[in-house]
GUVEXRO-317534 format. One record per atom (N, C-alpha, C): residue in three letters; x, y, z. Coordinates in steps of 0.2 Angstrom, whole numbers, plus 5000, padded with zeros to 4 digits. Layout:
AlaXYZ/...
END
This chain:
Met565454495402/Met565054545400/Met565154605399/Asp564854635397/Asp564954715393/Asp564754765398/Leu564854795399/Leu564654855404/Leu564054885402/Gln563954875397/Gln563154925395/Gln562554865400/Lys562854805399/Lys562354735403/Lys562354745408/Asn562954755414/Asn563154765420/Asn562854835422/Ala562654885419/Ala562354945422/Ala561754925420/Glu561454895415/Glu560754875416/Glu560454825422/Arg560854795423/Arg560854725427/Arg560654775436/Val561054815436/Val561554855443/Val560854905442/Ala560454935439/Ala559954975438/Ala559454945441/Asp559354865435/Asp558754845438/Asp558654825445/Tyr559254815447/Tyr559054745455/Tyr558954815459/Ile559354875458/Ile559054935463/Ile558554935462/Arg558054935459/Arg557454955457/Arg557154895461/Arg557154835462/Arg556954805463/Arg556854765471/Cys557554815471/Cys557554825480/Cys557254865483/Asn557054925480/Asn556654965480/Asn555954965481/Arg555654925475/Arg555154905474/Arg554854855483/Ile555454805484/Ile555054785488/Ile555254815493/Ile555554845495/Ile555554895502/Ile554954955501/His554854985496/His554355015494/His553654985497/Arg553454895497/Arg552954875497/Arg553154855505/Lys553654865509/Lys553754835514/Lys553354925516/Ser553554965518/Ser553355025518/Ser552355025520/His552055005515/His551254995515/His551254955519/Glu551554895519/Glu551054855524/Glu551454895535/Leu552154895535/Leu552054955539/Leu551555025543/Ala551355055536/Ala551055095535/Ala550255055539/Lys549955015534/Lys549454995539/Lys549354965545/Ser550154945547/Ser550054925554/Ser550254975560/Tyr550255065555/Tyr550055125559/Tyr549255165559/Asn548955115558/Asn548255115554/Asn548255205551/Leu548555175545/Leu548555205540/Leu548255185532/Thr548055235528/Thr548155185522/Thr548555185517/Val548355155510/Val549255165507/Val549055245506/Asp548555275503/Asp548455345499/Asp548755395506/Gln548555365510/Gln548755435518/Gln549355425519/Tyr549555355518/Tyr550255365517/Tyr550955415513/His550455405508/His550955435503/His550755515503/Met550255535506/Met550055605506/Met550455625511/Leu550555585518/Leu550855605524/Leu551455635520/Phe551855585518/Phe552655595517/Phe552555655512/Tyr552155665507/Tyr552355715505/Tyr552255765506/Ile551655765511/Ile551755825515/Ile552255855519/Gly552655795522/Gly553055815526/Gly553955825523/Tyr553955795515/Tyr554555815511/Tyr554755855507/Ile554055905507/Ile554155955500/Ile554056025505/Glu554456075503/Glu554456145508/Glu554056175510/Glu553456185503/Glu553156245506/Glu552356215508/Ser552156195512/Ser551256165512/Ser551156175505/Pro550656115505/Pro550356125496/Pro549556145498/Ser549356155495/Ser548656165494/Ser548356095494/Val547656095495/Val547056065497/Val547156045486/Gly546956105483/Gly547056075477/Gly547656065473/Glu548356065475/Glu548856045473/Glu549155975473/Leu548855965481/Leu548655895481/Leu548255845476/Ala547555875474/Ala547355875470/Ala547555835463/Lys547755905461/Lys548155885453/Lys548755825455/Lys549055835460/Lys549655795461/Lys549455705460/Tyr548955675466/Tyr548755645465/Tyr548055615460/Gly547855655456/Gly547555655451/Gly546755635453/Lys546555665459/Lys545955665460/Lys545655715461/Ala544655715461/Ala544455795465/Ala544555805472/Gln544655865473/Gln544655885479/Gln544355855484/Asn543555875481/Asn543255835488/Asn543655775493/Thr543855725485/Thr544255655487/Thr544755675492/Ile545055725490/Ile545855735494/Ile545555785500/Ser544955825501/Ser544855845506/Ser544755785513/Glu544355735511/Glu544255685515/Glu544755635517/Lys545255645513/Lys545855605515/Lys546355625518/Ile546255725518/Ile546555775523/Ile546255765531/Ser545555765531/Ser545155755537/Ser545055705540/Arg545355665536/Arg545655585542/Arg546155595543/Leu546655625541/Leu547355615542/Leu547255685551/Glu546855725549/Glu546755775555/Glu546455765560/Glu546255715559/Glu545755685565/Glu546155645566/Lys546655605565/Lys547355565567/Lys547755605571/Gly547655685569/Gly548255725574/Gly548955725567/Leu548955705562/Leu549355695559/Leu549555765553/Val549155775550/Val549155835549/Val548755925551/Tyr548655965551/Tyr548156025550/Tyr548156065544/Lys547656105544/Lys547356145538/Lys547556215541/Lys547656275537/Lys547956335539/Lys547956385532/Pro547356425533/Pro547256475527/Pro547856505524/Asp547856505519/Asp548456525514/Asp548456625517/Leu549056635519/Leu549056715518/Leu548856765512/Leu548956745506/Leu548856785501/Leu548056765496/Asp547856725501/Asp547056715498/Asp546756665502/Arg546356715507/Arg546056665512/Arg545456605507/Arg545156595503/Arg544856545499/Arg545256485498/Val545956485501/Val546456405499/Val546456415507/Cys546856335507/Cys546856275515/Cys547556245511/Arg548056295518/Arg548556235516/Arg548456195521/Val548956125520/Val548956075521/Val549656065526/Cys549856065533/Cys550456055536/Cys550555985540/Ile551155955539/Ile551155915544/Ile551255955552/Thr551055885555/Thr551355925565/Thr551655865564/Asp551855905573/Asp552555865573/Asp552255785576/Glu551755755578/Glu551655685578/Glu551555655570/Gly551555705566/Gly551655665559/Gly552255675555/Lys552755705556/Lys553555725556/Lys553655645561/Ser553655645567/Ser553855585569/Ser553655505566/Leu552955525563/Leu552655455562/Leu553155435556/Val553455495551/Val553755485546/Val554255475547/Lys554655475551/Lys555155475551/Lys555355405555/Thr554755375557/Thr554655305561/Thr554855255556/Ile554055275552/Ile554155225546/Ile554655225542/Arg555055315539/Arg555655275534/Arg556255255538/Lys556255255545/Lys556755195546/Lys556555135549/Glu555955105551/Glu555755055550/Glu555754995545/Lys555455035539/Lys555355005530/Lys556254985530/Ser556655015530/Ser557355025528/Ser557554965531/Asn557454985538/Asn558054945544/Asn557554875543/Lys556954855545/Lys556654775547/Lys556854755538/Ala556754775533/Ala556654755525/Ala557454725524/Val557854775526/Val558454775524/Val558854715529/Phe558854735535/Phe558954675542/Phe558954625541/Ser558354605539/Ser558054525538/Ser558554515531/Ala558754545526/Ala558954515519/Ala559754495522/Leu559854535526/Leu560554535528/Leu560754495533/Asn560154475536/Asn560554425540/Asn560354385537/Ser560054345530/Ser560554295529/Ser561054275524/Met561454335524/Met562154335522/Met562654315528/Glu563354325523/Glu563954325528/Glu564154375529/Glu564554365534/Glu564854465536/Glu565554485529/Arg565654425526/Arg565954425523/Arg565654465517/Glu565054445513/Glu564854455508/Glu564554555509/Ile564254545517/Ile563754615517/Ile564554655516/Glu565154655520/Glu565854695518/Glu565754715511/Tyr565654665505/Tyr566054695500/Tyr565354705497/Leu564854715498/Leu564354735498/Leu564254805501/Met564454835506/Met564454915508/Met565054905503/Ile565754895503/Ile565954935502/Ile565954925492/Ser565554895487/Ser565454915483/Ser564954975481/Leu564254955486/Leu563955015483/Leu564055085487/Glu564555065492/Glu564855155493/Glu565155205486/Lys565755145485/Lys565955145477/Lys565455175472/Leu565155135472/Leu564555165467/Leu564155225470/Leu563955225475/Leu563855305476/Leu564055375475/Asn564855345479/Asn565255405475/Asn565155425469/Ser565355355463/Ser565155365457/Ser564855425452/Leu564255395457/Leu563455425455/Leu563455495457/Glu563855515463/Glu563855575465/Glu564455635462/Lys564955625460/Lys565355645453/Lys565055645445/Gly564755605445/Gly564355605439/Gly563955655438/Glu563555665445/Glu562955725445/Glu563055815443/
END
């Protein structure tokens, strides 16, 4: 098999693994009483450097501002985010993640990968896991060098 076909297969396997792990994160979010939309919004708010405005979130998710405001209100009720006025424009509200929200994001991130991958590795032999780890490390190193 040629290198191009192998590259396509590896990329496809990675995408498919990622999709499965992502689906597992949706299941975990539900177990923490979050909707899929709340889960994605909370992760996004916790990920970016500057706290987004409700309008920026509405643009990102392609939804009306009032819809996003409702979702933010639900997250506020759960103590996961809070709104604060923008220092430069009092008409704008910034949405910030609380320490509890950060902790939940960290927990779900860790659990989604650990549970899904642990379960999959549990059905493999130790030698197969070692080869997988070596190969993934080499792939990662090669990708990082190519950046």
